[in-house]
C-alpha positions as CSV (number, residue, x, y, z in Angstrom):
1,X,96.4,78.5,81.9
2,X,98.8,76.7,84.3
3,X,99.4,78.5,87.5
4,X,96.6,81.0,86.8
5,X,94.4,81.9,89.8
6,X,91.2,83.9,89.6
7,X,89.9,86.6,91.8
8,X,88.8,85.9,95.3
9,X,85.4,87.1,96.4
10,X,84.0,87.0,99.9
11,X,81.8,88.6,102.5
12,X,83.2,89.6,105.8
13,X,82.0,91.5,108.9
14,X,84.2,94.1,110.6
15,X,86.8,96.6,109.4
16,X,86.9,96.5,105.5
17,X,90.6,97.2,105.2
18,X,91.5,94.5,107.7
19,X,89.2,92.0,106.0
20,X,90.9,92.6,102.6
21,X,94.4,92.3,104.2
22,X,93.3,89.1,106.0
23,X,92.0,87.6,102.8
24,X,95.3,88.3,101.1
25,X,97.1,86.8,104.0
26,X,95.1,83.6,103.6
27,X,95.2,83.7,99.7
28,X,98.6,85.2,98.7
29,X,98.1,87.6,95.8
30,X,100.2,89.6,93.4
31,X,97.7,92.5,93.2
32,X,94.9,94.0,95.2
33,X,92.4,96.1,93.4
34,X,90.5,98.5,95.7
35,X,88.0,101.3,94.9
36,X,88.2,104.8,96.2
37,X,85.2,107.2,96.1
38,X,86.9,109.7,98.4
39,X,83.8,110.0,100.7
40,X,85.8,109.3,103.8
41,X,88.8,111.3,102.9
42,X,89.4,114.8,104.2
43,X,90.0,117.5,101.6
44,X,93.8,117.2,101.9
45,X,93.8,113.5,101.5
46,X,93.9,111.6,98.2
47,X,92.6,108.3,99.6
48,X,89.8,107.4,101.9
49,X,90.6,105.4,105.1
50,X,89.9,101.9,103.6
51,X,92.1,102.2,100.4
52,X,94.7,104.2,102.4
53,X,95.0,101.4,105.0
54,X,95.2,98.7,102.3
55,X,98.0,100.6,100.5
56,X,100.0,101.2,103.7
57,X,99.7,97.6,104.9
58,X,99.5,95.3,101.9
59,X,102.4,92.9,101.2
60,X,101.7,93.1,97.4
61,X,101.0,95.8,94.9
62,X,97.7,97.7,95.2
63,X,95.8,99.3,92.3
64,X,93.4,102.0,93.5
65,X,90.5,102.7,91.1
66,X,89.0,106.1,91.5
67,X,85.4,107.0,90.9
68,X,84.9,108.7,87.5
69,X,84.6,112.5,87.8
70,X,81.6,112.8,85.6
71,X,78.7,110.8,84.0
72,X,77.9,110.9,80.3
73,X,74.5,112.0,79.0
74,X,73.3,108.3,78.7
75,X,73.9,107.7,82.5
76,X,77.1,105.6,82.1
77,X,80.2,106.8,83.9
78,X,83.3,107.8,82.0
79,X,86.7,108.9,83.2
80,X,87.4,112.6,82.5
81,X,91.1,113.1,81.9
82,X,93.1,115.7,80.0
83,X,95.5,114.4,77.3
84,X,99.3,115.0,77.7
85,X,99.0,118.4,76.0
86,X,96.5,119.5,78.6
87,X,93.5,119.6,76.3
88,X,90.2,118.6,78.0
89,X,88.6,115.3,77.0
90,X,86.2,115.1,74.1
91,X,83.1,112.9,73.5
């Protein structure tokens, strides 16, 4: 596909948020995808420090992917979300 660019992967030492932002500075992107487990977040905060810093300082869109709330019986993770009517998930 003309003009298509793939994902950039790398290994950096130092502050994770700054490393992500530096990578985007060197390789302009339309979207940053960053995970959030919430382990570093205080109870009142929605995001941990790394995704929070990326969201605040990125020059492009950021998609924050949250850790699933529960695991299924077979050990695979699944997202638990209510439907628009407020009914709990099934299956």
